[in-house]
C-alpha positions as CSV (number, residue, x, y, z in Angstrom):
1,M,76.8,136.5,110.9
2,S,75.8,133.6,109.2
3,A,73.8,130.8,110.4
4,I,76.6,128.4,110.4
5,S,79.1,130.7,111.7
6,E,76.1,131.2,114.3
7,M,75.8,127.3,115.4
8,K,80.2,127.1,115.5
9,V,80.0,129.6,118.2
10,Q,77.4,128.4,119.6
11,A,78.4,125.2,120.5
12,R,81.3,127.0,121.7
13,T,80.5,128.5,124.0
14,V,76.7,127.3,125.4
15,G,75.3,124.9,127.8
16,D,77.3,121.1,126.8
17,E,73.5,119.9,127.4
18,Q,73.0,122.2,124.0
19,I,74.5,120.1,121.8
20,V,72.9,117.2,121.1
21,S,70.2,119.8,120.2
22,L,72.2,121.7,117.9
23,A,73.7,118.4,116.9
24,R,70.2,117.5,115.7
25,L,69.9,121.1,113.6
26,A,73.4,120.4,112.0
27,L,74.2,116.8,111.6
28,D,73.1,114.9,108.0
29,S,73.8,111.2,107.7
30,A,75.4,109.7,104.4
31,F,75.3,106.3,103.2
32,Q,78.2,105.0,101.2
33,P,77.4,101.7,99.1
34,I,79.4,98.3,100.0
35,V,78.6,96.4,96.7
36,E,79.6,92.5,95.7
37,T,82.4,91.6,93.7
38,C,80.7,88.9,92.2
39,T,78.2,90.6,91.1
40,G,78.6,94.5,91.5
41,G,75.4,94.3,92.6
42,V,74.5,96.6,96.1
43,F,74.5,94.6,99.2
44,G,73.8,97.4,101.8
45,Y,75.2,100.9,102.6
46,E,77.6,102.3,105.4
47,A,76.3,105.5,107.0
48,L,78.6,108.0,107.7
49,M,78.7,111.4,109.5
50,R,78.3,115.0,107.5
51,G,77.3,118.2,109.1
52,F,80.3,118.6,112.5
53,D,81.9,120.8,110.3
54,R,79.1,123.1,110.7
55,L,79.5,123.0,114.3
56,G,83.3,124.0,114.6
57,F,85.0,120.4,114.8
58,D,87.0,119.1,112.2
59,S,85.9,115.4,112.2
60,P,83.4,112.5,113.4
61,I,85.2,111.6,116.1
62,A,86.2,115.2,117.5
63,L,82.3,115.9,117.9
64,L,82.1,112.6,119.8
65,D,85.1,112.9,121.7
66,R,83.3,116.1,123.3
67,A,80.2,115.0,123.9
68,A,81.5,112.1,125.9
69,A,83.5,114.5,128.0
70,V,80.0,116.1,128.6
71,Q,78.1,112.8,129.3
72,Q,75.7,113.6,125.7
73,L,77.3,110.4,124.1
74,L,74.5,108.8,124.5
75,P,72.0,110.8,123.4
76,L,74.0,111.7,120.6
77,E,74.6,108.5,118.7
78,V,70.9,106.9,119.6
79,M,70.0,110.8,117.8
80,I,72.7,109.5,114.5
81,S,71.7,106.6,114.9
82,S,67.4,106.7,114.8
83,R,68.1,109.5,111.8
84,A,70.2,106.8,109.4
85,I,68.0,104.0,110.3
86,A,64.7,106.3,108.8
87,K,66.6,107.3,106.1
88,F,67.6,103.3,105.1
89,A,64.5,102.4,105.7
90,A,63.3,104.8,102.7
91,L,65.1,103.2,100.0
92,P,63.7,101.5,97.6
93,S,64.7,97.1,98.9
94,F,65.7,97.9,102.4
95,E,64.6,94.5,103.3
96,T,67.9,93.6,101.5
97,R,70.5,95.5,102.3
98,T,72.2,95.9,105.1
99,L,73.6,99.1,107.5
100,F,76.6,99.4,108.9
101,I,76.7,101.6,111.7
102,N,79.8,102.9,113.4
103,F,79.5,101.7,117.4
104,D,81.6,103.8,120.4
105,P,83.0,101.1,122.7
106,R,82.3,104.2,124.9
107,L,79.0,103.3,124.9
108,V,79.2,99.6,126.9
109,V,77.8,101.0,129.4
110,S,74.4,101.8,128.1
111,G,74.9,98.6,125.9
112,S,71.6,96.9,127.4
113,W,69.8,99.7,126.9
114,L,71.0,101.6,123.9
115,I,70.1,97.6,122.5
116,E,66.3,97.9,123.4
117,E,66.1,101.5,121.9
118,L,67.3,100.8,118.6
119,L,64.7,97.6,119.1
120,R,62.3,99.1,119.6
121,Y,62.6,102.0,117.2
122,L,63.4,98.9,114.1
123,D,60.4,97.2,115.2
124,R,58.0,100.4,114.7
125,A,60.1,101.0,111.0
126,R,59.8,97.1,110.3
127,I,63.4,96.5,109.4
128,P,65.1,93.2,111.3
129,A,67.6,93.4,113.8
130,S,69.4,91.6,110.7
131,S,70.0,94.4,108.3
132,I,71.9,96.0,111.1
133,C,75.1,95.7,111.2
134,F,77.5,97.3,114.0
135,E,81.0,98.0,113.2
136,I,83.8,97.7,116.2
137,S,86.7,100.0,115.0
138,E,90.3,98.0,115.3
139,R,91.6,101.3,116.1
140,V,90.2,100.8,119.6
141,D,91.9,99.5,121.9
142,T,88.8,96.9,123.0
143,S,91.2,94.5,125.7
144,L,90.7,98.0,127.6
145,I,87.4,97.5,127.9
146,P,86.2,94.3,129.2
147,E,83.0,94.6,129.1
148,L,82.4,95.4,126.0
149,K,82.6,91.2,124.4
150,A,79.2,91.1,127.2
151,V,77.8,93.9,124.6
152,V,78.5,92.4,121.6
153,H,77.4,89.5,122.4
154,M,74.1,91.1,124.2
155,M,73.5,92.4,120.1
156,Q,73.7,89.2,117.8
157,L,71.1,87.1,120.0
158,A,69.2,90.6,119.2
159,G,69.7,89.5,116.3
160,F,72.6,92.4,114.5
161,K,75.4,91.9,113.0
162,I,79.1,92.5,113.8
163,A,82.0,94.1,111.8
164,I,85.3,94.7,112.6
165,D,86.4,97.5,111.3
166,D,89.5,99.0,110.4
167,F,91.5,95.6,110.4
168,G,94.5,95.5,110.0
169,A,95.2,99.5,111.4
170,G,94.7,99.5,114.9
171,C,95.2,97.9,118.9
172,N,94.7,94.1,118.3
173,G,92.5,93.0,115.1
174,L,93.8,89.4,115.6
175,R,92.9,89.3,118.8
176,A,89.0,90.7,118.7
177,L,89.2,88.2,115.8
178,C,89.8,85.2,118.0
179,D,87.4,87.3,120.8
180,Y,84.6,88.1,118.9
181,N,81.9,86.0,117.0
182,V,81.8,88.1,113.8
183,D,79.9,88.5,110.8
184,Y,82.5,90.9,108.6
185,V,85.9,92.1,108.2
186,K,86.6,95.3,106.5
187,I,90.6,95.1,106.0
188,D,92.2,99.0,106.0
189,R,92.3,100.5,103.3
190,H,95.9,100.9,104.4
191,F,96.5,97.7,102.2
192,I,94.1,97.9,99.8
193,A,95.8,101.0,98.1
194,G,97.4,99.7,95.2
195,I,96.9,96.2,95.7
196,D,97.3,95.2,92.0
197,Q,101.0,97.0,92.5
198,S,101.6,95.4,95.2
199,P,102.7,91.0,95.1
200,R,103.3,92.4,99.5
201,R,100.0,93.6,99.8
202,R,98.1,91.0,97.7
203,Q,99.8,88.3,100.3
204,I,98.4,89.6,103.8
205,V,94.6,90.2,101.8
206,K,95.2,86.7,100.5
207,H,95.7,85.3,104.0
208,T,93.4,87.8,106.0
209,L,90.7,86.2,103.3
210,A,92.3,82.6,103.8
211,M,91.6,82.6,108.2
212,A,88.2,84.9,107.9
213,H,86.9,82.6,105.3
214,V,87.7,79.0,108.0
215,L,85.4,81.3,110.6
216,G,82.6,81.9,107.9
217,I,83.6,85.3,108.2
218,R,82.9,87.8,105.0
219,V,85.8,90.3,104.1
220,V,84.7,93.7,102.8
221,A,87.6,95.7,101.2
222,E,87.8,99.7,102.4
223,G,88.9,102.2,99.9
224,V,89.0,101.0,96.4
225,E,90.2,103.7,94.8
226,T,90.5,102.3,91.0
227,E,89.1,99.3,88.8
228,A,92.2,97.8,88.8
229,E,91.9,97.9,92.7
230,F,88.3,96.6,92.4
231,M,89.5,93.3,90.3
232,T,92.6,92.5,91.8
233,C,89.8,92.2,95.6
234,R,87.7,90.5,93.4
235,D,90.1,88.0,91.9
236,L,91.5,87.2,95.8
237,G,88.1,86.6,97.2
238,C,87.5,89.1,99.0
239,D,83.7,88.9,99.0
240,L,82.4,93.1,99.7
241,V,84.1,96.5,98.2
242,Q,83.5,100.1,99.3
243,G,85.2,102.4,98.0
244,Y,85.5,106.2,96.1
245,Y,85.7,104.1,92.7
246,I,82.2,102.4,93.2
247,A,81.0,105.5,94.8
248,R,81.3,108.4,96.9
249,P,78.8,109.2,100.1
250,V,75.9,110.7,99.3
251,T,72.9,112.2,101.7
252,G,70.7,112.4,99.4
253,R,68.6,109.2,99.2
254,D,67.3,109.9,95.0
255,Q,71.8,110.1,94.8
256,L,71.9,106.5,96.0
257,Q,71.8,103.4,93.3
258,T,71.3,99.7,93.2
259,V,73.5,99.3,90.8
260,Y,76.0,101.1,89.6
261,P,76.6,100.6,85.6
262,H,80.6,100.2,85.6
263,V,80.8,97.9,88.6
264,E,78.7,95.7,87.6
265,R,80.5,95.8,84.4
266,A,83.6,94.8,86.1
267,G,81.7,92.6,88.0
268,L,80.7,91.0,85.2
269,R,84.1,90.0,83.7
270,R,84.3,87.3,86.3
271,L,86.8,84.0,87.4
272,A,85.7,81.2,85.2
273,S,83.5,79.0,87.8
274,G,83.7,76.1,85.0
275,T,86.5,74.3,87.2
276,L,86.3,71.0,87.9
277,D,85.6,71.2,91.5
278,S,82.4,73.5,90.7
279,M,80.8,71.2,88.9
280,L,81.2,67.8,91.0
281,I,79.8,70.1,94.4
282,R,77.1,71.5,92.2
283,R,76.0,67.7,92.0
284,Q,75.5,66.6,95.4
285,I,75.0,70.3,96.7
286,E,71.2,69.3,99.0
287,H,69.2,72.4,99.2
288,V,68.0,72.4,102.2
289,E,65.0,74.7,103.4
290,P,66.4,77.7,105.5
291,V,64.9,78.5,108.3
292,S,64.7,82.5,108.9
293,E,66.8,83.9,112.2
294,N,63.3,86.0,112.3
295,A,60.8,82.6,113.2
296,D,59.6,81.9,116.2
297,L,60.8,79.0,118.4
298,E,57.3,77.4,117.7
299,T,58.2,77.5,113.7
300,V,60.8,75.7,114.0
301,F,59.5,73.1,115.9
302,D,57.0,72.5,113.2
303,Y,60.1,72.0,110.8
304,F,61.8,69.3,112.4
305,R,58.0,68.1,113.4
306,A,57.0,67.8,109.4
307,N,60.8,66.5,109.1
308,P,61.8,64.4,111.2
309,S,64.5,62.6,110.2
310,R,66.8,66.0,109.9
311,R,68.8,66.6,112.4
312,F,69.4,70.7,111.9
313,F,68.6,73.1,109.3
314,P,70.7,76.2,107.6
315,V,69.3,79.9,108.9
316,V,69.1,82.7,106.9
317,N,68.7,85.9,107.7
318,A,66.7,88.4,105.8
319,S,69.0,89.4,103.3
320,G,69.6,85.2,102.3
321,E,72.6,84.9,103.8
322,P,73.0,82.4,106.2
323,R,74.2,82.3,109.3
324,G,74.8,79.2,111.2
325,I,72.7,76.3,111.6
326,L,69.9,75.4,114.4
327,S,70.4,72.1,115.4
328,E,67.7,69.6,117.1
329,Q,70.1,68.7,119.7
330,R,70.9,72.3,120.8
331,L,66.4,72.7,121.4
332,K,66.3,69.5,123.0
333,A,66.5,70.8,126.7
334,L,63.6,72.9,125.8
335,S,61.2,70.8,123.8
336,Y,61.1,68.1,126.7
337,H,60.8,70.5,129.5
338,P,57.1,69.5,130.3
339,F,56.7,73.5,130.2
340,G,58.4,74.1,126.8
341,R,55.4,75.5,124.9
342,D,54.3,77.9,127.8
343,L,57.8,78.7,128.3
344,M,58.4,79.3,124.4
345,K,55.1,82.1,124.6
346,N,55.9,83.7,127.9
347,K,57.3,87.4,126.9
348,V,59.8,87.6,129.7
349,Y,61.1,84.6,128.8
350,Q,60.4,84.1,124.8
351,R,64.0,83.8,123.1
352,G,64.9,84.2,119.6
353,I,66.4,82.0,117.1
354,S,69.4,83.9,117.6
355,H,70.2,82.3,121.0
356,Y,70.2,78.5,119.8
357,V,72.1,79.1,116.2
358,S,75.2,77.1,116.3
359,K,78.4,78.3,114.0
360,A,79.0,76.2,110.6
361,P,81.8,77.1,107.8
362,I,80.7,79.3,105.4
363,V,82.2,79.6,101.5
364,D,81.6,80.3,98.4
365,I,80.4,78.0,95.6
366,R,83.9,77.6,93.8
367,M,86.3,77.5,96.5
368,P,88.2,74.3,95.9
369,A,87.0,70.5,97.3
370,E,89.9,70.2,99.7
371,Q,90.0,73.5,101.0
372,M,86.0,73.1,102.0
373,L,87.3,70.1,103.6
374,A,90.2,71.9,105.3
375,M,87.8,74.4,107.0
376,F,84.6,71.7,107.9
377,A,88.1,69.7,109.7
378,D,88.7,72.6,111.9
379,I,85.4,73.7,113.1
380,D,84.6,71.2,116.3
381,G,81.3,69.7,115.7
382,A,80.0,71.0,112.6
383,E,77.2,69.3,111.1
384,C,78.0,70.2,107.1
385,V,79.7,73.0,104.8
386,L,76.5,76.3,104.5
387,L,77.5,77.1,100.6
388,T,77.1,80.8,99.3
389,E,76.8,81.8,95.5
390,N,76.5,86.0,95.1
391,M,76.9,86.0,99.0
392,R,73.5,83.8,99.8
393,Y,72.5,80.8,100.3
394,A,73.2,77.7,97.8
395,G,72.4,74.8,99.9
396,I,75.1,72.3,101.9
397,L,77.0,69.7,101.6
398,S,77.5,67.1,104.5
399,A,80.8,65.6,105.8
400,S,79.9,62.2,102.9
401,S,79.4,64.8,100.1
402,L,82.6,66.5,100.3
403,L,84.6,63.1,100.3
404,K,82.9,62.1,97.5
405,I,83.7,65.1,95.8
406,I,87.6,64.5,96.0
407,N,87.3,61.1,95.6
408,E,85.3,61.6,92.5
409,K,88.3,64.4,91.1
410,Q,91.3,62.2,92.1
411,L,89.4,59.4,89.7
412,Q,89.0,61.9,87.0
413,M,91.9,63.5,87.2
414,A,93.6,60.2,87.2
415,Q,91.6,59.5,84.1
416,D,92.5,63.3,82.8
417,Q,96.2,62.0,83.3
418,N,98.1,60.7,79.8
419,P,98.3,57.7,79.9
420,L,101.5,57.4,78.0
421,T,104.0,59.7,80.0
422,G,101.5,59.6,83.6
423,L,101.6,64.0,82.9
424,P,98.5,65.5,84.2
425,G,96.6,66.5,80.6
426,N,94.7,69.6,79.3
427,R,91.8,70.1,82.1
428,A,94.6,70.4,84.7
429,I,96.8,72.5,82.6
430,R,94.0,75.0,81.8
431,D,93.2,75.0,86.0
432,Y,96.6,76.3,86.3
433,L,96.9,78.6,83.5
434,E,93.7,80.0,85.4
435,D,95.4,80.9,89.1
436,V,99.0,81.4,87.7
437,A,97.2,84.1,85.6
438,L,96.0,86.3,88.0
439,D,98.8,85.1,90.9
440,G,101.3,87.7,90.2
441,D,103.0,87.3,93.0
442,G,106.3,86.2,91.3
443,D,107.2,86.1,87.8
444,R,105.9,83.1,85.7
445,F,107.0,81.4,83.1
446,L,104.8,79.3,80.9
447,C,106.3,77.0,78.6
448,Y,104.9,75.3,75.3
449,C,106.7,72.6,73.6
450,D,106.1,70.8,70.2
451,F,108.4,68.6,68.6
452,D,109.5,70.1,65.0
453,N,109.6,67.6,62.2
454,F,107.9,64.4,64.6
455,K,105.3,63.4,61.6
456,P,107.3,62.2,59.3
457,F,109.5,60.2,61.6
458,N,106.5,58.6,63.3
459,D,104.9,58.2,60.0
460,A,109.0,56.1,59.2
461,Y,109.4,54.9,62.2
462,G,106.6,53.7,63.1
463,F,103.9,54.7,65.7
464,Q,106.3,52.9,68.8
465,S,108.9,54.7,68.0
466,G,107.1,57.9,68.1
467,D,105.8,56.8,71.8
468,L,109.1,55.9,72.7
469,A,110.9,60.0,71.3
470,I,107.6,60.8,73.6
471,T,108.7,59.3,76.6
472,L,111.9,60.6,76.4
473,F,110.8,63.8,76.4
474,A,108.4,63.9,79.4
475,G,112.1,61.6,81.6
476,F,114.0,64.9,80.5
477,M,111.2,67.6,82.2
478,K,110.7,65.2,85.1
479,R,114.6,65.5,85.3
480,H,115.2,68.9,84.6
481,F,112.3,70.5,86.7
482,V,111.8,69.6,89.6
483,G,110.3,71.8,92.7
484,E,106.8,73.0,94.2
485,D,107.0,75.6,91.9
486,V,106.6,73.8,88.8
487,F,104.1,72.4,87.0
488,L,104.2,69.4,84.6
489,G,101.4,68.7,81.7
490,H,101.3,66.5,78.8
491,I,98.8,68.4,75.6
492,G,98.5,65.2,73.7
493,G,100.1,64.0,71.1
494,D,103.9,65.8,71.1
495,D,102.9,68.8,72.7
496,F,103.5,69.4,76.0
497,F,103.4,72.7,78.9
498,I,105.8,73.3,81.5
499,G,104.8,76.3,84.2
500,L,107.2,77.7,86.2
501,K,106.9,80.2,89.0
502,G,109.3,82.2,91.2
503,V,112.1,81.0,89.3
504,P,115.0,83.4,88.0
505,R,115.0,83.8,84.4
506,A,118.2,83.2,83.6
507,S,117.8,79.9,85.3
508,A,114.3,79.2,83.9
509,L,115.7,80.2,80.1
510,A,119.2,77.9,80.7
511,A,116.9,74.6,81.5
512,L,114.3,74.9,79.0
513,R,117.8,74.6,77.1
514,H,119.2,71.4,78.9
515,L,116.4,70.1,78.1
516,L,116.2,70.9,74.8
517,A,119.6,69.9,73.7
518,D,119.3,66.8,75.7
519,F,116.5,66.3,73.2
520,R,117.6,66.7,70.4
521,S,121.3,65.3,71.1
522,E,119.8,61.7,72.0
523,V,116.6,61.6,70.5
524,R,119.2,61.0,66.8
525,Q,119.7,57.5,68.3
526,F,116.0,56.3,67.0
527,Y,117.2,56.9,63.5
528,S,118.7,54.2,61.8
529,A,122.6,55.1,61.3
530,E,122.4,56.2,57.3
531,D,120.2,58.9,58.2
532,R,122.2,60.1,61.0
533,A,124.2,60.1,58.6
534,R,122.5,62.2,56.7
535,G,121.0,64.2,58.8
536,M,117.1,64.0,57.4
537,I,114.7,61.3,56.6
538,E,112.4,61.5,53.0
539,G,108.7,61.3,53.3
540,H,105.5,63.3,53.1
541,D,104.2,66.1,54.5
542,R,100.5,67.0,55.9
543,Q,99.4,67.6,51.7
544,G,101.6,64.5,50.4
545,A,104.3,65.4,48.9
546,S,107.9,63.7,49.0
547,R,110.4,65.6,50.2
548,H,113.1,65.7,53.1
549,F,112.6,66.4,56.7
550,P,115.4,67.2,59.2
551,L,115.6,65.5,62.2
552,M,113.6,66.1,65.1
553,R,114.3,68.5,67.4
554,C,112.1,70.2,69.9
555,S,110.7,73.9,70.2
556,V,109.6,76.0,72.7
557,A,107.4,79.0,73.2
558,V,108.4,81.1,77.0
559,L,105.5,83.5,77.6
560,A,106.7,85.5,80.6
561,I,104.8,87.1,82.9
562,A,106.3,89.2,85.5
563,E,105.2,89.3,89.0
564,G,102.5,92.1,89.8
565,A,101.2,91.3,86.8
566,L,97.5,90.0,85.4
567,V,96.4,88.2,83.0
568,P,92.2,88.9,83.2
569,D,91.4,85.9,80.2
570,V,93.8,82.9,79.1
571,N,92.3,83.4,75.5
572,L,95.3,86.3,75.8
573,I,98.0,83.7,76.4
574,S,97.1,80.9,73.9
575,N,96.6,83.8,71.4
576,R,100.4,85.3,72.0
577,I,101.3,81.6,72.6
578,A,100.3,80.4,69.1
579,V,102.6,84.0,67.9
580,L,105.3,82.2,69.7
581,K,105.4,78.8,68.6
582,A,105.7,79.2,65.0
583,Q,108.4,82.3,65.4
584,A,110.5,79.2,67.8
585,K,109.5,76.8,64.9
586,D,111.7,79.3,62.7
587,S,114.1,79.6,65.5
588,E,118.1,78.2,65.3
589,S,117.7,78.0,68.3
590,G,114.5,76.1,68.9
591,M,113.2,79.1,71.0
592,A,110.9,82.1,71.7
593,V,110.8,84.2,74.2
594,D,108.4,87.2,75.1
595,Q,107.0,89.5,77.6
596,F,103.0,89.9,78.3
597,V,102.5,93.5,78.5
């Protein structure tokens, strides 16, 4: 009989107290990388149990259930966790990584002892508690374990991070999100599989992201298996991803990489960050030096003494992620106590910074300013917004800074509007294209309108008549296209843009035909009776040659993007439109339509 077969037999036949001893021989920890969507760099690893089959169990859950049944769950979990931590400590640059470990809620009865044991082990390994994140699965009905909330609170005060695992696929994800002050939400694979082809899944993930980010929670997309799923999760705003597309779980430390080249290449194809909001936000960032959550309270008081005008300091963990703010107000009770300094030095009483950290909105620097302000308003007593770039602390924005940004944005948008038509200009059109190209939750129609034979008309009748023709067309646009899913823009001169989303194809094309027909009919009134009768005017082309030109009309190039389709680069749209514009001008109807594929 082989050693493995003998071990399986032993696991089924020996005394219950032997299960941990056998597990020491059979079990190993596999690490699966979790990467940052914005850079493709490795953020951390999830520790997964391997070797359970050698003990005759079909899954890790089956082994844990058996251990729980025979009162051996606690020593088994301590052994598994300590081994994972030891392997983690041997990795290069582990100080800047996070290890995600599954926490079995059945351990709440021993929660305090387990936390103290892990803290002692971490101290010996010189690993900060903030480098460890405990995952609580949503598949467990935490409402049946009222003691869990107190244990989670103890974990957080000790410096550990907390994640909700399998979010959306279990018992009470929203309740857990409400009751627990967690750091991460891990969206279940069910919602990620095929997300690039499913508008329904994208909507669910999009709203989960919005809800989590308002609460200052980072989001991990689980089970990403294709590049298309990775790109979609990234473009929706997921902070982190893990899955087979990144890498499979491995037991050998030498098999892990700090960067996965194929993910890095995909991560570099990022959303444009040169929007108006982003530029204005960068001008207003206040770079306040943060406090490490591992610092002692005496160091914090030194910070406040050296900066008497500052009411708070941002707090970051060992990885540079913001955790919240440390407010002078919360420390006053201790600082004003006559024996405050003695209490700080008392090992029995001593508390860490985690006890005094207050929540603040944590947002990516590329988030629109209006969303930042809404998040700020939703958190009572918030001192500021904590900004991140590539998941790391980048600075703060105060309420007054946010209001300045929004005011400046409104002024610049007003300046960008065309003074003749009052329609948004090129900056707004570009931002619209970047948004709609990556929002595949409906059919989209991008329509570029351009007058035919405008120059000879303008030359013959003067710029004032030319302006009348431009305002006439803008008026028809506003008449024929109304609603929340419509965007109207004025590129400049006789060039216009119409964006439609969620409108049936037949309705969109019918409205465009009516627009062209009305303009062609009404603009004739700007010509003399003689020119109308002839149906043409004399003029000079762009080379200066004299010739006859037909009466003015408008042609439109229509690029349709089907529901579910995403366009990663707006330059692809511009190239297709350039070809369509030539086709539209040469056509009898003045319209050319094509589908983006």
